[in-house]
C-alpha positions in Angstrom: 11.0 8.8 46.1 8.6 8.7 43.1 6.0 5.9 42.9 6.9 3.0 40.6 5.0 2.8 37.3 4.0 -0.5 35.9 5.3 -1.5 32.4 2.9 -3.1 30.1 3.5 -4.6 26.7 0.9 -5.8 24.2 1.8 -7.9 21.2 0.2 -7.6 17.8 0.3 -10.2 15.1 2.5 -9.2 12.1 1.1 -9.0 8.6 2.9 -12.3 7.8 1.1 -14.0 10.7 -2.3 -12.4 9.8 -2.1 -13.5 6.2 -0.4 -16.9 6.7 3.1 -16.4 5.3 5.6 -14.0 3.9 4.5 -11.3 1.4 5.8 -10.5 -2.0 7.8 -7.2 -2.1 6.6 -4.9 -4.8 7.0 -1.1 -5.5 4.1 1.0 -6.5 4.1 4.6 -7.7 1.0 6.3 -6.5 -0.2 9.2 -8.6 -1.0 12.6 -7.0 -4.8 12.4 -7.7 -7.5 9.8 -7.4 -9.9 9.2 -10.3 -13.5 8.0 -10.4 -13.7 4.3 -10.9 -16.7 2.0 -11.4 -17.5 -0.3 -8.5 -20.8 -2.1 -8.2 -21.0 -1.8 -4.4 -19.6 1.7 -3.9 -21.2 4.6 -5.9 -18.9 7.5 -6.5 -15.8 5.4 -5.7 -12.4 7.2 -6.2 -9.4 5.0 -7.0 -5.7 5.6 -6.5 -3.8 5.7 -9.7 -0.9 3.3 -9.5 1.8 1.7 -11.6 4.4 -0.9 -10.7 8.0 0.1 -10.7 11.1 -2.2 -10.6 14.5 -1.6 -9.1 17.7 -3.4 -9.8 20.1 -4.9 -7.2 21.8 -1.5 -6.8 18.5 0.2 -6.0 18.2 2.0 -9.3 15.0 2.0 -11.4 15.1 -0.6 -14.1 12.9 -0.8 -17.2 9.8 1.3 -17.9 7.1 1.5 -15.3 3.9 -0.3 -16.0 0.8 1.6 -17.2 -1.3 3.7 -14.8 -4.2 1.7 -13.4 -7.1 2.1 -11.1 -6.3 0.6 -7.7 -9.5 -0.5 -6.0 -7.9 -1.8 -2.8 -6.5 0.0 0.2 -2.9 -0.1 1.4 -2.7 -0.8 5.1 -0.6 1.9 6.7 -0.9 4.4 3.8 -3.1 7.5 3.6 -3.2 9.2 0.3 -2.6 13.0 0.3 -4.1 14.8 -2.8 -1.3 16.5 -4.8 1.4 14.2 -3.6 3.1 11.5 -5.7 4.7 8.6 -3.8 6.7 5.6 -4.5 5.9 2.9 -2.0 7.6 -0.3 -1.0 4.7 -2.7 -0.4 4.4 -6.2 0.9 1.6 -8.0 -1.0 0.0 -11.0 0.7 -2.2 -13.5 -0.9 -5.3 -14.0 1.2 -6.4 -17.5 2.1 -10.1 -16.7 2.8 -11.1 -13.9 0.4 -14.3 -12.1 1.2 -16.7 -12.0 -1.8 -16.2 -8.2 -2.3 -12.4 -8.1 -1.8 -9.3 -8.6 -3.7 -7.3 -11.8 -3.3 -4.4 -9.6 -2.2 -3.8 -7.6 0.9 -1.3 -4.7 0.6 0.7 -3.5 3.5 3.0 -0.4 3.4 6.6 -1.2 4.3 8.0 2.3 3.6 7.7 5.4 1.5 10.7 5.4 -0.9 10.0 8.7 -2.6 7.5 11.6 -2.1 7.0 14.6 -4.2 4.5 17.5 -4.1 3.0 17.9 -7.6 1.9 21.3 -8.9 -1.3 21.4 -10.9 
């Protein structure tokens, strides 16, 4: 008879617990390439290029996407791959104690809605 193995479970706080409440659900399209962006504390910083997208109740895109913008923050759970365009479903949390060099928002990936390899 094989030896019994012990089962161990470790809990981890959810993003809602870590950031003090539910997040706001947003959709961001992430462009295939990063661009240089000015940051006083990080020389040679590269920023994701993002724009907000909206979907209607049926899950279809509605309206025009917002303009492309430099995205200085990170998205927890997301790793950018050069040459790949993604549409991400994000939970955006408002931080209570904002570090001096950070955004007032924390972004957490919920799911990748769309992904496309972009040719140069």
